[in-house]
C-alpha positions as CSV (number, residue, x, y, z in Angstrom):
1,M,166.0,153.5,271.4
2,R,164.9,151.5,268.4
3,E,162.1,152.5,266.0
4,I,158.8,150.8,266.5
5,K,157.5,149.6,263.1
6,F,155.4,146.8,261.7
7,K,154.6,145.0,258.5
8,A,151.4,143.0,258.1
9,W,150.6,139.8,256.1
10,D,147.1,139.3,254.9
11,K,146.7,135.5,254.8
12,K,143.4,135.6,252.9
13,Y,144.6,137.8,250.1
14,K,148.3,136.8,250.3
15,K,149.4,140.5,250.5
16,M,152.1,142.2,252.6
17,Y,151.3,145.7,253.9
18,H,154.2,148.0,254.6
19,G,154.6,151.5,256.0
20,G,151.5,153.7,255.6
21,D,149.6,150.8,254.0
22,I,149.6,149.0,257.3
23,R,146.7,151.3,258.3
24,I,144.5,149.2,256.1
25,A,145.4,146.1,258.1
26,L,144.9,147.9,261.4
27,A,141.5,149.2,260.3
28,F,140.2,145.8,259.6
29,P,141.9,143.4,262.1
30,D,141.0,139.8,262.0
31,E,142.5,136.4,262.3
32,D,143.7,136.6,258.7
33,I,146.2,139.4,259.5
34,E,149.7,138.5,260.9
35,F,151.7,141.4,262.2
36,M,155.5,141.3,262.0
37,Q,157.4,143.7,264.3
38,Y,160.7,145.4,263.3
39,T,163.6,144.0,265.4
40,G,165.7,147.1,265.3
41,L,168.4,145.0,263.6
42,K,169.7,145.3,260.1
43,D,171.6,142.7,257.9
44,K,175.0,143.2,256.3
45,N,173.3,145.1,253.4
46,G,171.4,147.5,255.7
47,K,168.0,145.7,255.2
48,E,165.7,145.8,258.2
49,G,164.9,142.5,260.0
50,Y,161.4,141.7,261.1
51,H,159.8,138.9,263.0
52,H,159.6,135.9,260.6
53,S,162.3,137.3,258.3
54,L,164.5,134.5,256.9
55,I,168.2,135.0,256.9
56,K,171.3,133.3,255.5
57,H,174.1,133.6,258.1
58,E,177.7,133.6,257.1
59,F,178.8,131.2,259.9
60,R,175.7,129.6,261.3
61,N,173.6,128.5,258.3
62,Q,174.3,124.7,258.3
63,G,172.5,124.5,255.0
64,N,169.2,125.8,256.3
65,P,167.7,129.3,256.4
66,I,167.3,130.9,259.8
67,E,164.0,132.4,260.9
68,I,164.0,135.5,263.2
69,I,161.7,134.8,266.1
70,W,160.8,136.4,269.4
71,D,161.4,133.9,272.2
72,D,161.8,134.3,276.0
73,G,162.1,138.1,275.9
74,S,164.6,138.5,273.0
75,W,165.1,138.2,269.3
76,K,166.6,134.9,268.2
77,G,167.5,133.0,265.1
78,R,166.0,129.6,264.7
79,Y,167.0,127.1,262.1
80,C,164.0,126.4,259.8
81,G,162.6,123.0,260.5
82,S,164.2,122.9,264.0
83,R,162.5,122.8,267.4
84,F,165.6,124.3,269.0
85,S,164.7,127.7,270.4
86,G,167.6,129.3,268.6
87,F,170.5,131.6,269.3
88,A,170.5,135.2,270.5
89,L,170.4,137.7,267.6
90,N,172.2,141.0,268.1
91,Q,173.6,143.6,265.6
92,W,176.9,141.7,265.3
93,E,175.1,138.5,264.4
94,M,172.9,140.3,261.9
95,S,176.0,142.0,260.4
96,Q,177.1,138.5,259.4
97,A,173.7,137.7,257.8
98,E,171.7,138.5,254.7
99,I,167.9,138.7,254.7
100,I,166.7,136.4,251.9
101,G,162.9,136.7,252.4
102,N,160.2,136.0,255.0
103,L,158.0,133.2,256.1
104,Y,155.0,134.5,254.3
105,D,156.2,135.9,250.9
106,N,158.7,133.0,250.6
107,P,157.4,129.9,252.4
108,E,159.5,127.6,250.2
109,L,162.6,129.0,251.8
110,S,161.6,127.9,255.2
111,R,161.6,124.2,254.0
112,G,165.4,124.5,253.5
């Protein structure tokens, strides 16, 4: 069974809450808070993947970062800037990838 963990992005103050700090975001929920769930998957360096993490994949990149998304009941990788729903992400796929940021802390990466 995977660990259930979250990070939270405060859109208003441009701040990421991790670990125990997420209680602050939970205490004052509003439309300015975006929660990011842990996927249970780690990249080739052991870094944890979360919803909206951006990855560079050893074989699949095609020059664009890949965003981790939840789609149709599973975690998937979607090429940034693409409407394609993506490919299934599992631990083998993540072992070929490196997390390079996330959609909120690094929006410039999502533009390719």
